C-alpha positions as CSV (number, residue, x, y, z in Angstrom):
1,M,-19.9,19.9,-9.7
2,E,-18.8,19.7,-6.0
3,V,-21.0,17.6,-3.8
4,S,-20.7,18.1,-0.1
5,W,-20.1,15.3,2.3
6,L,-23.4,16.0,3.9
7,T,-25.2,15.7,0.6
8,N,-23.6,12.3,-0.1
9,H,-24.5,11.1,3.4
10,I,-28.1,12.1,3.0
11,L,-28.4,10.5,-0.4
12,Y,-26.9,7.3,1.0
13,A,-29.3,7.4,4.0
14,I,-32.3,7.8,1.6
15,F,-31.4,5.4,-1.2
16,G,-28.9,3.1,0.5
17,C,-26.6,3.2,-2.4
18,F,-24.8,5.6,-4.7
19,S,-25.0,6.1,-8.5
20,K,-21.8,5.7,-10.5
21,N,-21.4,9.5,-10.8
22,Q,-22.0,10.0,-7.0
23,K,-19.3,7.3,-6.4
24,R,-16.8,9.4,-8.3
25,M,-17.5,12.5,-6.2
26,L,-17.1,10.8,-2.8
27,K,-14.9,12.6,-0.3
28,M,-14.3,9.8,2.1
29,S,-11.9,6.9,1.9
30,L,-12.7,3.2,2.4
31,C,-12.7,2.1,6.1
32,P,-9.7,-0.1,6.8
33,V,-11.7,-1.9,9.5
34,C,-14.9,-2.8,7.6
35,G,-14.3,-1.8,4.0
36,R,-17.2,0.6,3.8
37,V,-17.2,4.2,2.8
38,Y,-19.7,5.5,5.4
39,C,-19.6,3.6,8.6
40,D,-19.6,4.2,12.4
41,H,-15.9,3.8,12.9
42,S,-14.2,7.0,14.1
43,P,-10.8,8.1,12.8
44,E,-9.2,6.7,15.9
45,E,-10.9,3.3,15.4
46,R,-9.8,3.4,11.8
47,G,-6.2,4.3,12.8
48,Q,-6.4,7.4,10.6
49,T,-6.3,11.1,10.9
50,S,-9.5,13.0,10.0
51,E,-7.8,14.2,6.9
52,E,-6.9,10.7,5.8
53,M,-10.4,9.6,6.5
54,M,-12.0,12.4,4.5
55,R,-9.8,12.2,1.4
56,P,-11.3,11.1,-2.0
57,L,-11.1,7.5,-3.0
58,S,-8.0,6.4,-4.9
59,E,-8.5,4.8,-8.3
60,E,-7.8,1.3,-6.8
61,E,-10.3,2.0,-3.9
62,Q,-12.9,3.2,-6.4
63,K,-12.5,0.1,-8.5
64,V,-12.7,-2.4,-5.6
65,W,-15.6,-0.5,-4.1
66,E,-17.6,-0.8,-7.3
67,E,-16.8,-4.5,-7.9
68,E,-16.6,-6.2,-4.5
69,S,-19.3,-6.9,-1.9
70,S,-19.5,-4.9,1.3
71,D,-17.6,-7.4,3.5
72,S,-15.1,-8.4,0.9
73,P,-11.6,-9.2,2.4
74,K,-10.1,-7.7,-0.8
75,K,-11.9,-4.4,-0.2
76,I,-10.6,-4.3,3.4
77,A,-7.0,-5.1,2.2
78,V,-7.1,-2.3,-0.4
79,A,-8.5,0.1,2.3
80,K,-5.6,-0.8,4.6
81,K,-3.1,-0.3,1.8
82,H,-4.4,3.2,1.2
83,A,-5.3,4.1,4.8
84,H,-2.4,6.6,5.2
85,D,-2.4,8.1,1.8
86,H,-2.2,11.9,2.0
87,P,-5.2,13.9,0.9
88,V,-4.9,15.5,-2.5
């Protein structure tokens, strides 16, 4: 089932978190500035193109996002590593 970016954003705004299934359907990469999925950093501030920013999480990003806290240096390091991965 395809879940739109807007649906994910609304669910996050309402509940403040995602279920495990919702996390698998996200269509936005981790921010290389703050390590969050949804944040206020623009593609320019992230140093990414819009396509790079809106790509699905890689397996490594998914794992670190589920296991690490919001401001984890490890999460930011993984986000920087995958910042310029090409969208699938």
